[in-house]
N, C-alpha and C positions, 0 to 999 in steps of 0.2 A: 454774473453767474458763471460758475465753473462747470464745464462739461466733463463728466466722469464716464469713462469707457466701461461698459459692463462686460465682464469676462464671461464668455459663453464657451461651452464644450460640446462638440459632436461626440456624444458618449459611445455610440456604436463604433465610430472610427477609433476613438481613444482606447476602448477595451479590446479591440481586435488583436493587437500584439500580446496582450495579457492572456487572452484565450489561447493563442498559439503557445505561449510559455507554459501554461498549465498542461496542455496536451503533450508537449515535448518532455516535460519533467515526469509526467506519469509514465510515458514510454520508457524513459531512462531507468526509473526505479523498478518498474515491472520487469525490465530486461535483466537487471541485477538479480532480482528474485529468481527468475527462470534459469539464469546461468548457474546460480548456486545449486538449484535443485537438479539441473542436468548433471552436475558434477557429483551428485549424490551427497552433497553437503547439506547441512541444516541451514535454511535461510532465515535470518532474523526478521525478514519482512514478510508479514502475513498477507497483507494486501494494501493497495495504494488508491487513494481517491484524490480528487482535485475539485476546486470550485473558483468562480469569480465572485468577488464581493458585489453585492447589489449597489446601484448608484446611490440609493438613500443611505446605505451603510457607509459608503465611501465618504459622503458628505458629512455624516455624523462623526466619523473617525477623524476627518480632516479638522473639523471644528474642535474636537476634544484635544487634538495635538497642536492646535494653533497654526495649522498649515493653510495658507491662502489658496483660493481656487486656482490661481495661475500656476501654483506649484503642487497641484494635487498628486502628481506622480511620486511625490515624497511619502505618500501613505504607504507603509511598508508591506501591507498584506492584501493588496488588491487581488493579486494572484495567490492562491493558497493550495498547498499540497499537504495531505495528511497520510502519514505512514503508520500503519497499525502493526503491532508486535504481539506475540503470544506471552512473552515473559518480560519482566522489568529489566533483567540483564540484557535483553536484546536491544533495548533502547540505546545503551552505550555503544553497542556494536554498529548500529545504524548510524549513529552520530559520527563514529570513526570512519565509516564508509563515505559519508558526506565530506568530512574533513580531508580525506584523501583526494577528493576532486577539487578542493580549493586551489584556485589558480589555473586549473585546467579548463573545465567547461562551466565553472561557476565560481563566484567569489563570496566567501562568508563575510557578512557585514557585522552581524551581532548574534550572540547566543544567550538564551535565558533558560536556566535549569529550574523548572517548576516541579521536578521530581523530588530532588533533595530539599528544595525550598518552596514547598507548595504555597499557594495563595491562601489567604485567610478563609476563603470560601471552601477550601478543600480541594480546589482545582489542581490537578497534576498533569504535566505534559512537558516535553522538551521542545523549545522553540528555536528555530534558526532563521535569521533573515539573510537571504542571499541576493546577490546581484547577478542576474542571468542574461547572457547575450542571446538575442534572436536575430535572424536575418529577415528583413522585410524588403518590400519593393523600393523603399526609400533608404535602404542601407541598414547597417547594424544598429540595433537599439539594445541598451542594457537596462533591464527592468528589475525593480525590487520584487521579491516574492518571499512568502513565509512558508517554512516547512515545519509542521508539527509532528513529533514522534511520540507515540503513546501506546499503552496496551489496550486490548479490547475492553477491559473493565473500565479503564480511565475514559475511554471514548464514550462508553455507554453513559457514565456519570455526566460527562461534559455535555452530551446531547440533551439529557434531561435538564441540566442546569440552564442551558441556553434557552430551552423552551419555557421554563419557568420565569427566567429573566425577561423574556419577551412578553409573557402574559402580564407580569407585574411591572413592566416598564423599568426594570432595574431596581425597583424598591421592594425587595422580597420581605414578606412578613417575618418577624423574628422566629416564630415556630417553624416556618418553612426553611429558613436559613439554617437553623440548628439541625433539623432533620437531614438537610443536604450535607452538612458537615459530617454527621454520623454515617450517612450513606457513603461518603467519600472514603472514610476510614475503613468501612466494611469492604469496599471495592479494593482498597489497597491491601487489606488483609487477605483477600482472595488471591491477589497477585502473589503475595508472599507464599501462600500455601501451594500455589501452582509451581512456584520456583523450587520448592522443596522436592517436588517429584518430577522436575522437568526432564531428567534423564530417562525416566520410565516413559514419559509422554513422548519424548523424541524418538526413543527406540520403537515404540508402537507406531508412530507416524512413518518412520523409515521403512518398517516392515510393510505397512500398508502401501507405501509408494512403490516398493519393489514388487509386491503382488500386482499392483495396477500395471506396472511396466511389463511384467511377464504376460499378463492376460492380453495386453495390447499387442505384444509381439506375436503371441500364438494366433490371435485373430487375424493379424495381417498375413501370417503364413497360411492360414486356412483359406483366406480369400485367394491367395496365390494358387493353392491346390485346386480350388473350385474353378478358377479361370483357366487352368491348364487341362480341365476335363476330368480331374480325379475327384468327382463329387462324392462317390461312395466312401473313399478314404477320409475326405474332409468331414463328412458326416460322422464317421466313427470317432475321429479325433474330437469333434465338437461334443459328442456324448461324454467322452473322457473328461473334457474341460468342465462340464457341469458337475461331474463326480468329485473332482479335486479342487474346485473353485476356492475353498477355504483353507487349503493346505499348501503352504509355501513350497515345501520339498516336492510335493506332487506336481505342482505347477512347473517348477524348475525342470523336473524330469520329463514332463510332457513337452515342454518347449524344446528340449534337446532332441526328443524323439521326432517331433514334427520337422525340425530343421534337418535331421539326419535323413528322414524320408524324402524331403525335397531334394537333397543332394543325390541320393541313390536313384531317385526317379528321373534325374536329369532336369528337374524343373528349375533348380538353382535358387539362390537367395539374393534378393536385391536390396536388402537393408541390413 
């Protein structure tokens, strides 16, 4: 009789570094987004999410790829990052941002363009497999992770498709499959329409961002006035703020007046 050793995995311990990788990557890409916005540039990154693959899904994926359990770390998407964009053109910009990091804090292993070469189902997204180094108590580990870059419309469609595939266990009825394909084309047409007016959308968003920054600046200055005992003046400025809240020029002028009052009153400006 031949004794065969059964390969077992402590999944909690195995997944711990992948969880760390997801959190670190989310921080990196959110920092890029915030940095671009602080520079008053348009950020192609709308928001970032991350997830760990469930153990059952890891086992299913390993079986489909022919990966034995003792080499389960070769499953490329145990750690997953999803970057959402407003416009289709933003996807290329995000991909370039990631390529610029290749060889620095991550290594690109594979790229798959399902935007220009969508799947038969209608699925669209840009996939990148990276090798990402993390520092653990046992030293450095380099893990595979998948980054998906897609628009909000593509993500909505993909979420619905995933739910339906789960319901039908991957065997979608023909009529459902056809309606999904039609919905994918409708979503992509929406992306095209939004791209046609992207400059108007971006200008509106920049104006909103500037208004928000002005209001935040004014409120900080008013707090400084109140804390220095100039409550009556702070209240008067607060009433002005309500009057000009929707007017960018009015907000800009009020912000200058409040700062000028702080200087003249000797309160000073700390930001």
